[in-house]
N, C-alpha and C positions, 0 to 999 in steps of 0.2 A: 881325168875326170872333172877334177875342180875347174880347170879352163872351160870345159864344155859346159858347165853350168853357168859360169860367168858369161860366156857367149851368148848363152840362151836369153838371159835377161837383156843384154844390149840389143840383141837381133829382134826379139820378141816382147820383151817388157814382162815376161814371165820365167817362173823356174820351170825347167825340162819337167817332162814325166818321166818317172822312174824306167818305164821299158826303154825310152830314148837313149838312156845312158848305157846300155848293156854294151855295146860295142866298145865304148870309153873305159869301161871297167875290165873287159875281158883280160885275162882270162879269170878274174876274180868274180864273186858274187857281187852284184849293184848295191844291195842292201848292206853287205859288209864294208864295202869302200865308203859307203854315205855314213855309216857309223863312224869309221875310223876318221873322216872328215869332221864329223860334229864334234868328236872326242877332242880334236886340235881346234875347235872353234872356228873352221872355215866356213862351215854351214850350220843352219839350225833346221831341226827335223821336227814335225809334229808327232803325235804318238802313234800314228800309223806309218811313220816314216817318209812322209813327203816332205819336200824342201819348203821351209816358209822363209828362210834368208841365206844368202850367200854374199857376206860383206864385200860390198857396200849396199849390195841390194835386198830389198825386201819383197817376197810375195804377197805380203799382205799391205793394205793402204796404210801409208803414214803421213806426217804433215809435209813431207818433202818429198814433191815431184819434181823429177828431172827429164827434161826432153834431150836427148842425144841426137846431134846433128846426123840426119840420114837415116836414123835408126829409131827405135821405139822410145817410148816414155815409160820411165821406171819409177818405183819409189825407193827411197834411200832410207837406210836405218836411221841416220840422224842429219843433221845440218853439216856435220863436219865431212862425213861420208859423201853428202851431196857434192860437196866442194872439190873431193877428190876425183868424182867421175870423170873430170875431162882429162886429166893427168893420166888416169887409169886406161882410158879408151883411145886417147891421143885425137880426140874430136871435141868442138864445141859443145857446150851443153847451156840450156836455160832452165834454171831452178826456180820453182815457184814454193814460197813457204809464208810464213807469217811471223811478224815481230811477237815474241811471247809475251811481252810487256803489254802490247796494246791491241794485239791481234791484228793489226795493221798489215795487208798483204806486202810482201817482198819477193821481187824478182830479182835474181842475179845470173848475169851472164858470165860464164867462165870460158876460156879459151887458153889452155895450158896454164901458164902462170899469170893471166892477165885477166881481170874481172871489171866489172862495172854492176852496179846495183841501181834498182828502182824501188821506192821514191828515193830521188836524190837530194832532196830537202835537208836531210839530216847532215850537218855540219858541225862537228865538234869544235868549241872555241879554242881548245888546245890539246895537244896530244896527251897531256895529264888528263883532261876530262874523257877523252876516248878511252884511256886505259881504266877509268873508272866506271864508266859505262859498259866496257867489256866485262868486269869482273862482277857487276851487277846483273848481267843477262846471261852469265855461264850456261850453256846447254841449248841455247837458242841459236836462231840463223844469226841473229846480230853479232852474237860473240864470235861464231864460226867466221864470219865475213871480217869481223876486225881482226882475229887472228891472223887473217891472210893479208890484209891491207895495212895495219898498223906499222910494220916495219918498213915499208917504202914510204909512208907518210912521216914518219920519223926523219928518214933520210932527206926528203924533200924539205922537211923544217929547218934541218940542220943547213941545207943549203941556201936557207931563206927564200924558199919557193913555196907558196901557200896552194899548191895543187894537188887534187888527189890522183893516184894512179888510177889507170883503168878508164 
């Protein structure tokens, strides 16, 4: 049933209705299966038992919109969850968010383990500076992006190449 919930988000951008999950829960009661999934922190439910989240997806608007190529636009629970949607679905995604420090819009394109971002104007003078900025911005899309790209940047710098991956 958990897979049916996730597929609903990918295909429609929304959590499925409880009644649509009956065949996936059979022979068990949908509410009981959802309660068990919520106990395991696989989904979040509101007080009346409706799905409000199924990691990485949120049924409620968040600051992290993810357009899944050929499918729906969804909201991610956080920036790191947004970055994982491409790997989870096997499809390219475009993430729209904002820098938590400046509010400046940030667009990140992810296709598997390859990523690119806009604005492209931010270039750390050194890897050490990138790490400092990373730790000052923990929790925002910038920190999630840096988590994804700092290791390849370090490797490029070790090889004497000052190019950014993606």
